[in-house]
N, C-alpha and C positions, 0 to 999 in steps of 0.2 A: 505511559498509557497502559501497557500490559499489566503492570503491578497494580494500578488503580482498578482495573477490571477484576483482578483476583481479590483485591481488598474488598471490592463490592460483595463478593461471595462470602468473605469472612464477616462483613458487617451484617449481611442477611442472616447468617447463622446466629449472630448475637442479638440483632434488633428485630428480625422478621421482615425487613425491607432492604432492598439493595439500592443505596444512594448513588452508585456509580454505574447504573445500567444505561449507559449513554451510547450514542452513535458516533461514527468517525467522520471528521471533516479534516480539511487541510486548507491552508491559505498562505498568502504572502504577508509580509510585515514591512513593506517598504514605504518610503516617504516621497516618491517621485511622481505619484499620480498615475502609475501604470498597473492597475490591477489585472491579474491574469497574465502578465508578461513574464513567463517563467522559463523561457528558452535559455539553455546554458550558453549557446553561441552568442546570444544577444544581450547577455546580462550587463546592465548599465549601473550596477550598484543600487544603493537604497537611500542615500542621503545627499542627493543633489551634488553640489560641487565638492563635498567632502570625499567622495569616491567616484568622481565623474569620468576618470580615465583609468586605463588598465594599470598604470604604475601606482596610482593612488589606491586602487582596489587591492593591489598586491602588497602594499607596504604600510598603509595608514593604520596605526594601532586603534585609535578612537577608544570607545568604552569596551569594545570587543574587536579583535583584529578583523579587518574587512576580508582578509584572505580566507578566513574560516567561515564566512557567510555564504549563502547560496540564494538563488532567485526566489525560492519559496515553493509552496505547494498549491494544489487545486482541489476543490471539492467536486465530486460527481453525485448527481441526484437522479434516482430512477423515479420519474414522475409520469403520470398519464399524458400530460401535455405541458408545454412551456408557458404556463400561466402562474401568476402569483399564488393563487389558492392551491393549485396542484403541487407546486414546489414546496410550499409550507406544509401541506398535508404529508408529503413524502418525507420531509425532514422530521416531522412529528413521529412518523412510523419508523424513523431511523433507517430508511432505505437509501443510505448514503455511503459513499466511500471517499477516501482521500488518496492523493498521489503526491509524490515528491516534486511534482511540477510537470510531468509528462501527461499525455492524454490517453492513458490506459483506461479501458472500461472493464470493470470487475463486478461480479454478482456472486452472492452466496445464498443458498437455501438449505434448510435442515428439516429432516423428517425421520420417519421410521420405515424400515424395509423398502427404501427407495429403489426403483429399477435403475438401470444404466441410462440416465437421462441424456447423456452425451450422444447417444445413438438415436435419439428421438428427432423426428423432423420438425417438431414444434416444442423444443425442449423448455423454453421459458414458460409458455402457457402450461405445459405439463407440470413444471415445477410449482407454479402457483396452485395447481389443482391438488398436488400431493404433498406439499411441504410448506414451511413458513419461510418468508424472506428474511434477509439479514435485518437485525434490529429486533427480532422477535424471540419468543421463548418456545422451546419445543413443547408440544402438547403432552399432557399426561396420558397414561394408559397407552404407551407406544407399542411398538411391535415386539416380536419375540426376542430380539437381541439388542445390539447397540445402535445408537443413532447414526444416520447417514447424512453426509453433507454433499451437496451438489454445488460445484464452483466452476465458473467460467470466466475467461478473460480474453480481451481483444487488444492487440498491440496498438500503440500510437504509430500510425504509418508515416507521420510527418508530412513533408512537402517534397516536391521534385528537387528543390535546391538543398533541402535539409531533411533527408529521409530519417524516419524514426528507427529506433533500435529494436530488434526482435526480442521476443520474450524468451527467457531461459527456463523458468519453473514457477509453479504455484506451490505454496506451502500452507498447511493448516497449523495454526498456533493454538494450543490448548492450555488452559490454566485452571488450577484448582487449589484448594486448601487441604493439606494433608492431615493425618491424625496427629502429627507433631505440631499442628498449628502454623506451620510454615507455608509459604507460597511455593507452588510447584508449577513447572511448565514443561511442555514437550513441543517440539517442532517436527512436523512430518512433511516430507516432500511427496506431493500427491500427483503432480503432472509435470511434464518436461524433464529436463536432465541437468542436474547441477554440475555434471562433468562433461558438458557438451563441447569443450575445447574452445569456447568463445574467448576472445581476448581483444585488446585494443593497444595500438602503438602510442607511446607517449610523445614521440617526436612528430608524428603526422596525424594522430587521432584516427587513423584508419582502423575500422573494426574488422574482425575476422571470426570465422567459426559459424556453426549452425545456430539456428534459433527458430522461433515459431511466430506466426502472425496471430495465432489464437491457441488457447489451451483450455482443456476441459477435463473434469474428473468427477466421479461419484465415489466418495470415500466413506468407509465405515470405521469408526474408532476401534482399533484393535485392543485397547486397554480400558474399555469402558467399565466403570463401576456404578451400577444403578443407585447405590447408596450415597454417592458423592456428587454434589453439584459441580458444574463445570461451565466454562465459557470457551467459545471457539470463534476464531476469525481467520480470514484468509489473507495471505500476503503474496503478492505477485511481483516477481523480479524480472527485470530486463537483463540482457547480456551486459557485460561491462562496457562502459563508454567513458569518454573524456569529460572531466569537469570543466566549468566555464573558463578557468584560468588557463588550462592546457589548450582548449579550443582557440581562445583568443590569442594566446602566444603563438600557436602554430600558424594562425592566419596572417601573422605579420612577417615581412621579410626579416631574416635573422639579424640584420644590422639595426633594425628598428625595434627590436624586442627589449623591454625593460630588463635590467640585470636580474631582477627577481624571477624572471621566467626560468632562469637556470638554477634556481634554489632547489636543491634536492629534497628539502624538507617541505616544499609546497605540496599539499594534497592535490592529486591530479586525476585520479581514477575513481569512478563511482558506479553504482548499480541503482538506477532509478527504479522506483517501485510504487505499488499501490497497496492500500489496506482496506479491507471491507469492514463495515460495521459488524459487531459480533452477533452470535446466536447463543442463547443460554439454555443449559439443561438444569432444571431445578429438581433436586431429589425430593421425593415425597417424605413427609414426616413418618418416622417409624411408628 
């Protein structure tokens, strides 16, 4: 995705139009008739009886090893109401975000000379008044300096039986095409703490360490070049947590666990996340 977004900038320089100015979605790709069933602890596979139990999910090679698959993602849409027309209008505006399967809520706005919207008592309304939402292009004739991005995220709180994982950080991902014609990217940590000490136990899947139920930042690009087009999007990361296979193995009595539960090569730890649709800066023609 990231390189397609940067390639869109390159194509715009060549053609005058960006063919990859798209919004972000995420979804499942299973065949069990369970759309939206993306909980790691309850992952039942994707191909009916082919991976219907834990041992099959851990060992069946199929056309791609089942142990390397995951429950899938979810799309989030910021619409005025839960109606077909409103949802499709929001998708056309690209006011969408995707997640790796958790129910994080993420928003991104961009503008010029933005105030600290995180301290506003009505920050989303203020953001619409002073900035463009994700999926949009920064307006021309901006402020005196670099563009600012306002980003906010709310954690998936989960349920009483299966609490969600706290947020660790928000990142801004920036992409551009250099004078060398190559694709360039930078990732900036803008909220939270990548070194918050959060961890998870492989044997019990017990999580530890600090985290946040919500994060917010108003960030200004410290490396902005007004002569160079760029694309920005936000990435929100949870603290580390157990993958579906570790959760399901840990939930079984040790004597009932498939032998593959002890395979040291099985991936077991993940950081669930969300990605916003991008915001574009289009450099003016010289």
